[in-house]
N, C-alpha and C positions, 0 to 999 in steps of 0.2 A: 362507315363505310364497306361494305362486304365484295370482296372480288375476288373475283377464279382465280388460280390458276393449272393449270394439266401442259403434259410437255407432248411433242410427235417425237418418232423417232428417240433415241437413246442415247447415252453416250461415251455406247464400246464402244473403243478403237482398233484395240489388237484381238489375235485369240494366245489361249495360252504358251503357243510358242516362241509370242511379240510381233509376227506375222500385219502389218497392217490390212483390215478384212475392211476399212471402208467398203460401200459399190458394191461390196459382192452381197449376192441371193441370204434374203435374213436381217444384211445390216446395213441402215439409211444413210443417203451418202448427210445430211443432214438433221441435224437439230438445233428442233424449233421447240420455245419454252414462251407459251401467250397465256394474256391476262385478257381478263369478262370482266366488263359490272353492266349490268344492267337499268334506266330505271325503277322499273318494276317487276321486280327478283317472282313476288306473288304470285303475276298475274302470270308471268312467263311459266313457272311450276305449275300451277291446272295447267294452264294451255295442256303444257307437253302430258300432263297425262291423260286432257282428257286423248293427246293424236293416240300416247299408244296406245293406250285402251277401244277405240275406236280402231285400233289397224288389227289389235289380235283378235277382234269381236269378228274381221271381218274373212266372213271364207276363201278367198281370192291366197290369203298367206295362210291356211289349217295348217298343211303342210310345208313349211318351209321351216327350216329345224333352228331357226337361232331366234325364230316364235316362238315356240313349242321352252315350255317352262321348267322342263329341266333341264334346258340349254342351259339358266339363267342369262342368254345375254337379254336379246331384245325386251326380253317377257318382262325385265327383269329392270331393265333404263336402253336411253336412245349409243347407241356407241359406234362410231357412222364408219369404222374394219370391218363390224360386222353386220350391218344390219343391211338387209336388202337394196339394191338401185329403186327398184322403188319404195321404200323407206323414205330413204335419203334425201329424198324430194318431196316430199312428205315435209320428213324436220325441216327441210334449209325452205322449205315457203313458213313456215312455221316463227322462222326466227326474223324472215322477212321484217316481219309486222309487228318488232319488237324492236323499241326501240337499245341499241345496244353502240357500247365500244371496245374494241379489243385493240392494243396493244400485242406485240408479239417481236423475235429478240433469231434471229435465224442466224445460225455457224454451219459453216461450213466443214464438218468435220477431217477433209479431205487438211484443209491449214492449220486443224488443231491436232493434228498428227504429224508435223512439221513442226509446229512451234514446242510437240513434247517430246521427240527426237532429236532438238539443235541442244533443248532442258536438261538430256543427259546429257549429251557431250560436255556441258558446261561442270553440271554435275548428279555421278555416276551412282546418290545416290534416289534420288526423285523417282516416283513411282505414279506417277497416273492411278487414279481412279473415278470413274466417269462422273461421282458426286463432286465434285472439283467443278464438272466443266457447270452439270448441273446451280452450281451456286452465284461461280462463277455470272451463269445469266441472269442468276434471279436476284443478282446487285445492280447486272444492269438496267433491268426488264423495271427496275425501281427505285432508278438510283432518280430521275422526276419525278416522286408520283406518289412522295408522302410525307409533302408539306400544305396541300388544300384540302381537309376534314378533318378535325378533332382525335378522330377512334376512328382505326381499319383494323374489324379483320377478314384475314385473309385466306382465303377455304385450299388448301394447295392437295389435286388428289392424289394419291397415296402410293406409295412406289417399292414394292417390296411390303418385307415382313418387320425392315426394321425399321424404329422412330426417330427422328429425324427432326421431329423440331426444335429443336435446343439451336439446328444446321444456320436451321431454314431465320430460326429467329436472329439471329447473330447476324446472317447476310440483310437480312432487310433493314438489322438496325447501322450494319457497312454503309447499304447503302445508302439512306438518312441522313448516316454523317459524312461519306461527303460530298451528296450535296450540299449540306451545309459549310464545304468549303470547295467549294467551286465557288458557290454565290450568292456567301454571307449568310441566306438563310434559313435559318435555325429553328425547328416546333417538335416541343414533346407531344407528338399526338401519342395517343394510348396503343402498339399494333401487337394484334396479335394475330397468329401462323398454327393453323390449323388441319389437320391433318383430316381426309376428307374420304371417300366413296362415292362414286358419280354416282347407285343410285339411289345415297342419301341427298344430294345437291344439282339440280335440275339445274344449276349455273356451272356446275361440273360438266354435266353432257352439252349442253352449247357449244361450251370453251372448247372442248373437242371437234365438235364439227368442224366449224371455224379451223384446230389445228391441223386436221384432218386434209380442209380445201391448202389449205397455203401449203403440206410440206408436198400434196403431189404434183402442186405448179413448180416448189422450184427442185425437184429431184425429176418429173417429166421439160421442165425447161436439163437442167445438165444433162437428161440423156438425147433431147433433139439437138442439143450442141458437139456433144463426140458426135453422134454421126453424122452431125454434116460436116466436123473437126474430121475424122475421119474417111469421108467421100472427095473434102477439100484437096487429102492429101495423097488419095486414089489418081485423082485425075494428074495434080503434079507431073506424075511417075507417066503416063504416057506425052 
């Protein structure tokens, strides 16, 4: 079983001075870790590559910066954040034709920051690192998904230059152990964690698109709630 894991947002909570930056410009309010499974990876890869070549050959996109080879963006692979709306429309239409399963864990980083502050009060030596949140969410995402097949090859989108393969394998193994402790079901399936680049794995490109949509839903919903709350407060004072 091959699965693809990517994230939306970042695990960053504080600036260099220890101030909370969640929700400020350049720092998302939510961190999302998503898992994609496709029934036919070969067909998905073929269809996505065919679509990309068709769009690159379309004169309509000739002057779009992200479509130029030197930009290293859409000309190389699909990425929802970089792709123009017209391209996103085509990619979503393609994904809708495939049998995909998508699972995600979403964390409100405001709550995570509150937890970090509370832990610092009880343990002054504790220092938060974004990898901590990523690994926790990996364990939660896979806790109930590693007991149905004989082997798993899990492709994680690369994050930065550091090699975190060992840490991810440990998170996956801990997730499996936790499931066994909770439900008394133990499996010895082989688990492989593979760091990958989206350009090499269309499954990661598909996961990126679904994550982009989910994060926008949460971020916009929170913005709308904040706006409504602000108007309500103003009304209560009149």
